[in-house]
N, C-alpha and C positions, 0 to 999 in steps of 0.2 A: 406569519413571517418570523416571529421571534423563535419559534421552534426550529425552523430551518437555519436561522442564524446560529443558534446554539449547537445545532448538529454540525455545521461547518466549523465552528470553533473547537469542538470537543472530540469529534470522531473523524476517522479517515474517510467515511462515506456519507454522502447526503443525497437527498432526493427532493425535488420540488416540482410542483405543478405549474404549468405555464400556459398562457393563451396563445403562444406562438406555435407555428407548425415546426417540424424538425428543419425544414429548409430555411424558414425565416430565422430560426435560432442560429443556424450555421452562418447565415449572412450577417446577423447582428454580432456574432462572436468575431467574425472576420473583421468587421468594422472596428470593434473595440480593440482588437489586437493591433490594427494599424495605428490607432490613437496611442496605444501603450507601447509602441515599437521600441522605444529606448530601454524599456525594462524587461519585456517578456518576448519570448520566441515560442514557436510551436508549429503544429500542423493542424489545419482545419479541414475536415472533410464531412460529408453528409453522414458517414457511418460512426466515426469516432474522432474526437479532437483531443489534443493535449496541449498544455501550456507549461512552459518552463521559464525560470528566471534566467535572463542572459548573464553569463559569466565569461571572464576572459579565458578560463580553461574549461574543460568539460569533465569534471570529476564523476566517477561512477556513482557517487552518493547523491547526485543531483536529484532533488525531488521533482515530481511533475503532478499536475492536475489533469486527470483524464475525464473528459466530458462526453456524454452520449445523450442525445434527445430521442426518446422512444414514444411511440403512440400506443396507448393502451385502449382497446376497444371500450366504448361507452364511458370512458373517463377523461380522455383528452391526452395532452402531451406532457410527459414528465422529463425533466432534466436530471440525469443521474451523474454524480461526480464522485471521484475517488482520488485521494491524495496518497502518494506513495512513490517509491523509487521506480526506476525503469523495470519493466517486466523481467529482463534478463538478470538484473541484480537480485531481485526477489527470488527468482527461480534458483539462482546459484546458492543463495544462503539456505533456502529450503532443502536443496540437495545435500548441503553440508550437514544440516541438522538431522535429516533422515539417515544419511550414511553413518554419521558418528553415533546416532542413537541406536541404529541396528547393530553396529559393532559393540556398543556397550551391553546391549541385551544378550547378544550371542556369547561374547567372551565372559560376561558376568555369569551367565547360566553354566557355561563350561567350567569355570573356576569353582562355582558353588557346588555343582554336582560332583566334581572331583574331590572337593573338600569333604562332602558328605560320605562318599564312598571310601575316602582315605586310600586312594589308589597308590599301591607300592610297586606296581609292575613296571615294565620297561617304558610304558607310555607316560612320560612325565609332562603334565600340563601346567606346571608352575608359571610358565610364561603368560598364561591367560589372565592371571591376576594383574600383571603389569599392563597387558593389553587393555584390560577393563579400566584401569586407572588412566591410561593414555586416552582412551575414548572419552572418559568423563572430562579430562582436561581440555580435549579438543572441542567438546560442546561448550565449555565455559569460555574458551578463547574465541569461538565463533560468536557467542553472545556479546563478549566485550567489543569485538570488531563492529558488530551491528550498532551497539550503543555509541561508539566513537563516531561512526558515520552519521547517526542521527544527530549527534551533537554538532558536527560540522555543518549539517544542512538545516539547522534550526532557523537561522535567519531567512533563508530562501523559502522554507516552509511557511513562515509567517507572512512573507510577501505574497505567496500563492493564496493563502487564506484571505488576506486583505483583498486581493484581486477577486476572489469568489464572492466576498461580501459586497464589494462595491459594484461589480459588473454583473454577476450572475443573478443576484437577488432582485435586481430591478425588473427582471422578467417573471418573477413569481406571481402567480395568479392567486389573489386572496379568495379563500373559500367563503361563500355566503353564510352568514350566521343562521342557524336554524331558528325559525320563527316560533314563538310561543303561542300555542292555541288555547 
């Protein structure tokens, strides 16, 4: 249990073994959400559930806890959880990183190769140096926006972690200690 608790506190993903079936877990989570109705909102389904902190507005930085109960053959049921932003927000920022990174590599390669060749013909690619610098600044700006968003959602993330510690951990099945022979 201590290992799972540390995993919830320190990492965005956790996994714990439970004695509940996926349907039982879904029902228990639904009951817990009704009890915590004033603090949390979300969607509970048999496939995947998510929990968010209730707020007056709906910022794009709002973190969520996504939960999934899966049956692994010969092992039992596992609850997998992940803390993070909405999938659309994560995808948007990954798109920006990949796009600006690709621009940086392309324009940087063009600038560097023209610098090595010392091209003096009609095709002047001096603009590629500025485009490389712009791409690098765009990557840094994206990183700063991500950090600002994480800072704004720090309190809500802590509330979700507390929810996971108090509610989800009660369903963890303790593994029997190996007997010494």
